[in-house]
C-alpha positions as CSV (number, residue, x, y, z in Angstrom):
1,X,0.0,0.0,0.0
2,X,3.0,2.3,0.5
3,X,3.8,2.4,-3.2
4,X,0.2,3.0,-4.1
5,X,-0.1,5.8,-1.7
6,X,3.1,7.5,-3.1
7,X,1.9,6.9,-6.6
8,X,-1.4,8.7,-5.8
9,X,0.6,11.6,-4.4
10,X,2.6,11.9,-7.7
11,X,-0.6,11.6,-9.8
12,X,-2.5,14.4,-8.0
13,X,0.0,17.0,-7.1
14,X,-2.5,19.9,-6.8
15,X,-4.5,18.2,-4.1
16,X,-1.5,17.0,-2.1
17,X,0.4,20.3,-2.7
18,X,-2.5,22.0,-0.9
19,X,-2.4,19.5,1.9
20,X,1.3,20.0,2.2
21,X,1.0,23.7,2.5
22,X,-1.8,23.4,5.1
23,X,0.3,20.9,7.2
24,X,3.4,23.2,6.8
25,X,1.4,26.1,8.2
26,X,0.1,23.9,11.1
27,X,3.7,22.9,12.0
28,X,5.0,26.4,11.6
29,X,2.2,27.8,13.8
30,X,2.8,25.3,16.6
31,X,6.5,26.0,16.4
32,X,6.0,29.7,16.5
33,X,3.9,29.9,19.6
34,X,5.7,26.9,21.2
35,X,8.9,28.8,20.8
36,X,7.4,31.9,22.4
37,X,6.2,29.9,25.4
38,X,9.7,28.3,25.7
39,X,11.2,31.7,25.6
40,X,9.1,32.9,28.5
41,X,9.6,29.7,30.4
42,X,13.4,29.9,30.1
43,X,13.7,33.6,30.9
44,X,15.4,34.5,34.1
45,X,13.0,35.1,37.1
46,X,11.4,38.5,36.9
47,X,12.6,39.1,33.3
48,X,9.9,37.3,31.4
49,X,7.6,40.3,30.9
50,X,7.8,44.0,30.4
51,X,6.8,46.3,33.2
52,X,3.6,47.5,31.5
53,X,2.9,44.6,29.2
54,X,0.5,41.7,29.5
55,X,3.3,39.1,29.5
56,X,4.8,37.0,26.7
57,X,3.0,33.8,27.9
58,X,-0.4,35.6,27.9
59,X,0.2,37.0,24.4
60,X,1.4,33.7,23.0
61,X,-1.6,31.9,24.5
62,X,-4.1,34.4,23.3
63,X,-2.7,34.4,19.8
64,X,-1.8,30.7,19.7
65,X,-5.1,29.2,20.8
66,X,-7.0,30.8,17.9
67,X,-4.2,30.4,15.3
68,X,-3.7,26.8,16.1
69,X,-7.4,26.0,15.9
70,X,-7.6,27.8,12.5
71,X,-4.5,25.9,11.3
72,X,-6.1,22.6,12.2
73,X,-9.4,23.6,10.7
74,X,-7.5,24.3,7.4
75,X,-5.7,20.9,7.6
76,X,-9.0,18.9,8.2
77,X,-10.8,20.7,5.4
78,X,-7.9,20.3,2.9
79,X,-7.4,16.6,3.9
80,X,-11.1,15.9,3.4
81,X,-10.9,17.4,-0.1
82,X,-7.7,15.5,-1.0
83,X,-9.4,12.3,-0.1
84,X,-12.5,13.1,-2.1
85,X,-10.3,13.7,-5.1
86,X,-9.0,10.1,-5.0
87,X,-12.4,8.5,-4.2
88,X,-12.5,6.7,-7.5
89,X,-9.1,5.1,-7.0
90,X,-10.0,4.0,-3.5
91,X,-13.2,2.5,-4.9
92,X,-11.3,0.6,-7.6
93,X,-8.9,-0.7,-4.9
94,X,-12.0,-2.0,-3.0
95,X,-13.2,-3.8,-6.1
96,X,-9.9,-5.7,-6.5
97,X,-10.1,-7.1,-2.9
98,X,-8.4,-4.3,-0.9
99,X,-9.8,-4.4,2.6
100,X,-11.2,-1.3,4.4
101,X,-8.2,-1.5,6.7
102,X,-5.8,-1.3,3.7
103,X,-7.7,1.6,2.2
104,X,-7.4,3.5,5.5
105,X,-3.8,2.5,5.9
106,X,-3.0,4.0,2.4
107,X,-4.6,7.3,3.3
108,X,-2.8,7.4,6.7
109,X,0.5,6.7,4.8
110,X,-0.1,9.7,2.6
111,X,-0.8,12.0,5.6
112,X,2.3,10.7,7.5
113,X,4.5,11.1,4.4
114,X,3.3,14.6,3.6
115,X,3.7,15.7,7.3
116,X,7.3,14.4,7.5
117,X,8.1,16.1,4.2
118,X,7.0,19.5,5.5
119,X,8.3,19.1,9.1
120,X,11.7,20.6,8.6
121,X,10.6,23.7,6.6
122,X,7.7,24.1,9.0
123,X,10.1,24.2,11.9
124,X,12.4,26.7,10.2
125,X,9.5,29.0,9.2
126,X,8.0,28.9,12.7
127,X,11.3,29.4,14.5
128,X,12.2,32.4,12.3
129,X,8.6,33.9,12.7
130,X,9.0,33.5,16.5
131,X,12.2,35.4,16.6
132,X,10.7,38.2,14.4
133,X,7.5,38.4,16.4
134,X,9.4,38.5,19.7
135,X,11.6,41.3,18.4
136,X,8.4,43.3,17.5
137,X,7.0,42.7,20.9
138,X,10.2,43.9,22.5
139,X,10.3,47.0,20.3
140,X,6.8,47.9,21.4
141,X,7.5,47.2,25.1
142,X,5.4,44.1,25.4
143,X,8.3,41.8,26.3
144,X,11.5,42.3,28.2
145,X,14.6,42.9,26.2
146,X,16.4,40.0,27.8
147,X,14.0,37.3,26.6
148,X,15.4,35.1,23.8
149,X,13.9,32.3,21.7
150,X,15.9,29.3,22.9
151,X,18.1,27.5,20.3
152,X,16.5,26.0,17.3
153,X,13.2,24.1,17.4
154,X,15.0,20.8,16.6
155,X,17.2,21.3,19.7
156,X,14.2,21.8,22.0
157,X,11.0,20.0,22.9
158,X,9.1,22.4,20.6
159,X,9.8,20.4,17.4
160,X,8.7,17.0,18.4
161,X,5.6,18.4,20.1
162,X,4.6,20.3,17.0
163,X,5.1,17.3,14.8
164,X,3.3,15.0,17.1
165,X,0.3,17.3,17.4
166,X,0.0,17.8,13.6
167,X,0.3,14.0,13.0
168,X,-2.4,13.4,15.6
169,X,-4.8,15.8,14.0
170,X,-4.0,14.5,10.5
171,X,-4.6,10.9,11.5
172,X,-7.8,11.7,13.4
173,X,-9.1,13.6,10.3
174,X,-8.1,10.7,8.1
175,X,-10.2,8.3,10.3
176,X,-13.2,10.5,9.8
177,X,-12.7,11.3,6.1
178,X,-12.0,7.6,5.1
179,X,-14.9,6.2,7.1
180,X,-17.5,6.2,4.3
181,X,-15.4,4.6,1.5
182,X,-14.2,1.9,3.9
183,X,-17.7,1.0,5.1
184,X,-19.6,0.4,1.9
185,X,-19.5,-2.6,-0.4
186,X,-16.8,-2.6,-3.1
187,X,-19.2,-2.5,-6.1
188,X,-21.3,0.2,-4.4
189,X,-18.1,2.2,-3.7
190,X,-17.2,2.3,-7.4
191,X,-20.7,3.3,-8.4
192,X,-20.8,6.0,-5.7
193,X,-17.5,7.4,-6.9
194,X,-18.9,8.5,-10.2
195,X,-21.8,10.4,-8.7
196,X,-22.5,12.8,-5.9
197,X,-25.2,12.2,-3.4
198,X,-27.9,14.8,-3.3
199,X,-28.5,14.5,0.4
200,X,-26.3,15.4,3.3
201,X,-25.8,12.5,5.7
202,X,-27.9,12.5,8.9
203,X,-24.8,12.2,11.1
204,X,-23.2,15.2,9.4
205,X,-26.4,17.2,9.8
206,X,-26.8,16.3,13.5
207,X,-23.1,17.1,14.1
208,X,-23.4,20.4,12.3
209,X,-26.5,21.4,14.3
210,X,-24.8,20.5,17.5
211,X,-21.7,22.5,16.7
212,X,-24.0,25.4,15.7
213,X,-25.8,25.3,19.0
214,X,-22.5,25.1,20.8
215,X,-21.2,28.2,19.0
216,X,-24.4,30.0,19.8
217,X,-24.1,29.2,23.5
218,X,-20.4,30.3,23.6
219,X,-21.3,33.6,22.1
220,X,-24.2,34.0,24.5
221,X,-21.7,33.6,27.3
222,X,-19.4,36.1,25.6
223,X,-22.1,38.7,25.6
224,X,-22.3,38.5,29.4
225,X,-18.7,39.8,29.8
226,X,-18.2,43.2,31.3
227,X,-16.4,46.1,29.4
228,X,-13.4,45.5,31.7
229,X,-13.0,42.0,30.3
230,X,-12.7,43.2,26.7
231,X,-9.7,41.1,25.9
232,X,-11.3,37.9,27.2
233,X,-14.5,38.8,25.3
234,X,-12.4,39.3,22.1
235,X,-10.8,35.9,22.3
236,X,-14.1,34.2,23.1
237,X,-15.6,36.0,20.1
238,X,-12.9,34.7,17.8
239,X,-13.3,31.2,19.2
240,X,-17.1,31.4,18.8
241,X,-16.7,32.6,15.2
242,X,-14.4,29.6,14.5
243,X,-16.9,27.2,16.0
244,X,-19.6,28.7,13.8
245,X,-17.4,28.2,10.8
246,X,-16.9,24.6,11.7
247,X,-20.7,24.3,11.7
248,X,-20.7,26.0,8.2
249,X,-18.2,23.3,7.0
250,X,-20.4,20.5,8.3
251,X,-23.6,22.0,6.9
252,X,-21.8,23.3,3.9
253,X,-23.4,21.2,1.2
254,X,-26.9,22.0,2.4
255,X,-26.3,25.7,3.0
256,X,-24.4,26.1,-0.3
257,X,-27.2,24.4,-2.3
258,X,-29.8,26.7,-0.7
259,X,-27.9,29.9,-1.4
260,X,-26.9,28.8,-4.9
261,X,-30.5,28.1,-5.7
262,X,-31.5,31.5,-4.4
263,X,-28.7,33.4,-6.3
264,X,-28.9,31.3,-9.4
265,X,-32.0,33.0,-10.9
266,X,-30.4,36.4,-11.5
267,X,-27.3,34.7,-12.9
268,X,-29.4,32.7,-15.3
269,X,-31.2,35.9,-16.3
270,X,-28.0,37.8,-17.0
271,X,-26.3,34.9,-18.8
272,X,-28.9,32.5,-20.2
273,X,-26.4,30.0,-21.5
274,X,-23.3,30.0,-19.3
275,X,-25.3,31.2,-16.3
276,X,-27.7,28.3,-16.5
277,X,-24.9,25.8,-16.8
278,X,-23.0,27.4,-14.0
279,X,-26.1,27.3,-11.7
280,X,-26.8,23.7,-12.6
281,X,-23.1,22.7,-11.9
282,X,-23.1,24.4,-8.5
283,X,-26.4,23.0,-7.3
284,X,-25.8,19.5,-8.8
285,X,-22.4,19.2,-7.1
286,X,-23.1,20.6,-3.7
287,X,-20.1,18.9,-2.0
288,X,-17.7,20.3,-4.6
289,X,-19.3,23.7,-4.1
290,X,-19.0,23.4,-0.4
291,X,-15.3,22.6,-0.7
292,X,-14.8,25.8,-2.6
293,X,-17.1,27.9,-0.5
294,X,-15.9,27.0,3.0
295,X,-12.4,28.5,2.6
296,X,-14.0,31.7,1.3
297,X,-16.3,31.8,4.2
298,X,-13.4,31.2,6.6
299,X,-11.5,34.2,5.0
300,X,-14.5,36.5,5.1
301,X,-15.7,35.4,8.5
302,X,-12.5,35.7,10.4
303,X,-11.4,38.9,8.6
304,X,-14.8,40.4,9.2
305,X,-14.9,39.4,12.8
306,X,-11.5,40.9,13.6
307,X,-12.1,44.1,11.7
308,X,-15.5,44.8,13.2
309,X,-14.1,43.9,16.7
310,X,-11.3,46.4,16.3
311,X,-13.6,49.2,15.1
312,X,-16.1,48.5,17.8
313,X,-13.5,48.6,20.5
314,X,-12.1,51.9,19.2
315,X,-15.5,53.4,18.9
316,X,-16.5,52.3,22.4
317,X,-13.3,53.7,23.9
318,X,-13.8,57.1,22.2
319,X,-17.5,57.2,23.2
320,X,-16.5,56.5,26.8
321,X,-14.1,59.5,26.6
322,X,-11.3,57.3,27.7
323,X,-9.4,57.9,24.5
324,X,-9.0,55.7,21.6
325,X,-7.5,52.3,22.1
326,X,-3.7,52.3,22.2
327,X,-1.6,51.8,19.1
328,X,-0.2,48.7,20.7
329,X,-3.7,47.1,21.0
330,X,-4.5,48.0,17.4
331,X,-1.2,46.5,16.3
332,X,-1.8,43.3,18.2
333,X,-5.2,42.9,16.6
334,X,-3.8,43.7,13.1
335,X,-1.1,41.1,13.6
336,X,-3.6,38.5,14.6
337,X,-5.8,39.4,11.7
338,X,-2.9,39.1,9.3
339,X,-2.0,35.7,10.6
340,X,-5.5,34.4,10.4
341,X,-6.1,35.9,7.0
342,X,-2.9,34.2,5.7
343,X,-4.2,30.8,6.7
344,X,-7.6,31.5,5.2
345,X,-6.1,32.8,2.0
346,X,-3.8,29.8,1.5
347,X,-6.7,27.5,2.1
348,X,-8.9,29.4,-0.4
349,X,-6.3,29.4,-3.2
350,X,-5.3,25.7,-2.6
351,X,-8.8,24.4,-2.6
352,X,-10.1,26.5,-5.6
353,X,-7.1,25.6,-7.7
354,X,-7.4,21.9,-6.9
355,X,-11.2,21.9,-7.4
356,X,-11.0,23.5,-10.8
357,X,-8.0,21.5,-12.0
358,X,-9.8,18.2,-11.2
359,X,-12.6,19.1,-13.6
360,X,-10.4,18.7,-16.8
361,X,-12.4,15.6,-18.0
362,X,-15.7,17.4,-17.4
363,X,-14.6,20.4,-19.5
364,X,-13.4,18.0,-22.2
365,X,-16.8,16.3,-22.4
366,X,-18.5,19.7,-22.7
367,X,-16.2,20.6,-25.5
368,X,-17.0,17.3,-27.3
369,X,-20.7,18.1,-27.3
370,X,-20.1,21.5,-28.8
371,X,-19.1,23.9,-26.1
372,X,-16.3,26.4,-27.0
373,X,-13.4,27.4,-24.8
374,X,-14.9,30.9,-24.6
375,X,-18.3,29.5,-23.4
376,X,-16.5,27.4,-20.8
377,X,-14.7,30.4,-19.5
378,X,-17.9,32.4,-19.3
379,X,-19.4,29.5,-17.3
380,X,-16.4,29.4,-15.0
381,X,-16.7,33.2,-14.5
382,X,-20.4,32.8,-13.4
383,X,-19.4,30.0,-11.1
384,X,-16.5,32.0,-9.6
385,X,-18.9,35.0,-8.9
386,X,-21.5,32.7,-7.4
387,X,-18.9,30.9,-5.3
388,X,-17.5,34.2,-4.0
389,X,-21.0,35.6,-3.1
390,X,-22.1,32.4,-1.3
391,X,-18.8,32.3,0.6
392,X,-18.9,35.9,1.6
393,X,-22.6,35.7,2.7
394,X,-21.8,32.7,4.9
395,X,-18.8,34.4,6.3
396,X,-20.7,37.7,6.9
397,X,-23.4,35.8,8.7
398,X,-20.8,34.3,11.1
399,X,-19.1,37.7,11.6
400,X,-22.3,39.5,12.3
401,X,-23.4,36.9,14.9
402,X,-20.0,36.9,16.6
403,X,-19.5,40.6,16.7
404,X,-23.0,41.2,18.0
405,X,-22.0,39.2,21.1
406,X,-18.7,41.2,21.4
407,X,-20.6,44.5,21.0
408,X,-23.1,43.5,23.7
409,X,-20.3,42.8,26.1
410,X,-18.5,46.0,25.4
411,X,-21.3,48.5,24.9
412,X,-24.5,46.8,25.9
413,X,-25.8,47.0,22.4
414,X,-25.8,44.1,19.9
415,X,-25.1,46.5,17.0
416,X,-21.4,46.7,16.5
417,X,-19.6,49.6,14.9
418,X,-18.9,48.7,11.2
419,X,-16.6,50.6,8.9
420,X,-18.0,50.1,5.3
421,X,-14.5,50.5,3.8
422,X,-13.2,47.6,5.8
423,X,-16.0,45.4,4.6
424,X,-15.4,46.5,1.1
425,X,-11.8,45.5,1.3
426,X,-12.7,42.1,2.7
427,X,-15.1,41.4,-0.2
428,X,-12.6,42.7,-2.7
429,X,-9.9,40.5,-1.2
430,X,-12.1,37.4,-1.3
431,X,-13.0,38.1,-4.9
432,X,-9.4,38.7,-5.8
433,X,-8.4,35.3,-4.5
434,X,-11.4,33.4,-5.8
435,X,-12.2,34.7,-9.3
436,X,-8.6,34.9,-10.8
437,X,-7.7,31.6,-9.2
438,X,-10.7,29.7,-10.7
439,X,-10.3,31.4,-14.1
440,X,-6.5,30.9,-14.4
441,X,-6.8,27.2,-13.5
442,X,-9.8,26.8,-15.7
443,X,-7.9,28.3,-18.7
444,X,-5.2,25.8,-18.2
445,X,-7.7,22.9,-17.8
446,X,-9.5,23.5,-21.1
447,X,-6.3,23.4,-23.1
448,X,-5.3,20.4,-25.2
449,X,-7.3,18.0,-27.3
450,X,-10.7,17.4,-25.9
451,X,-10.8,13.7,-26.9
452,X,-7.6,12.9,-25.1
453,X,-8.7,14.7,-22.0
454,X,-12.1,13.0,-22.0
455,X,-10.5,9.6,-22.0
456,X,-8.2,10.4,-19.1
457,X,-8.8,10.1,-15.4
458,X,-11.8,11.6,-13.8
């Protein structure tokens, strides 16, 4: 199974390249914040924090808990998509007597091999980022000048802990993602691999509903915080928004199909040919649409939550005549936003490129029945716009719900302070990542002889 696993990785580089980047980010994130914790723990007594700062351990914990959760969210989402891309091959293995255990072992081997491949560069990136971040904290008076990041990650306990944690998450995600293909009969697995089920599984719906309720309860507790606990309310708000985004990922096929159906009518009216086909593709392949939409929702949801939280805090401080929030507070929020947006952007680009590249045979079949390359590109443009709008709407719903709780804790009103320019930049950023990524990959996928592509792999 090891040779088959490696062969699959060579045959589908876009999917596994995305998984590799997600795992590298996870290793780097754990190394980054683990190095900061190690720096605080090894500092001489009394020198671990600046006189007027919150402490390096507190900053690393506040940043790290959200960043690590986002990194793992990206890993699980990317891994699930990489597995769906090789669903047909797994089904074929089942028909030639491969056991469910062997299929799961093959997928686990892919995850372990990819993780080990990115471990060293992930450690290097995380360690360098920790040194740079600590230097910025010291320059702003948030950490004592004597604190140093100890050694290299390989020479400390940070490296093995980061690697073990990422491997544990990857293997746990593998067990969940490979569950369906390993449980059904071999012949049924091959038939199922060529189609997409129209209904979302009951287990997934129940899990999504449970996570949604849990996120709502967390945000309700967040709203009971006092204005003096603004920092705790902010971290709880970010955690709550991430929990809601997990619910969006679980309920994604259902939510995406509903929104695509609602938005499809104007698209069909504006582009009767390409718009109709784009709408049919998105609604008919809800799981594929969900794979593309969830990263966009992650980007819009986290960016929107952070931006609105910052503007609400600044507005509340000004209204209370206590002066605007300090430049240091704003910088910390902007740094956290940049880190989270980086994860979401990487996840968005990786997933969209892989989703579109995997449709080469579909595009070839459309060309064989008379579609031109120009018509296919118009169809992809309509799909890209719909994908962006659906993702932004889901992310906006999460951001609105989360920041309402934060605003209630800070000001007593559920209406946060929103800067329209910030929202416009978030929408523009999501569109800039989504539309060009889909079109550039699609342009490459429609090249070459249609007959040859149609006879290739699915």
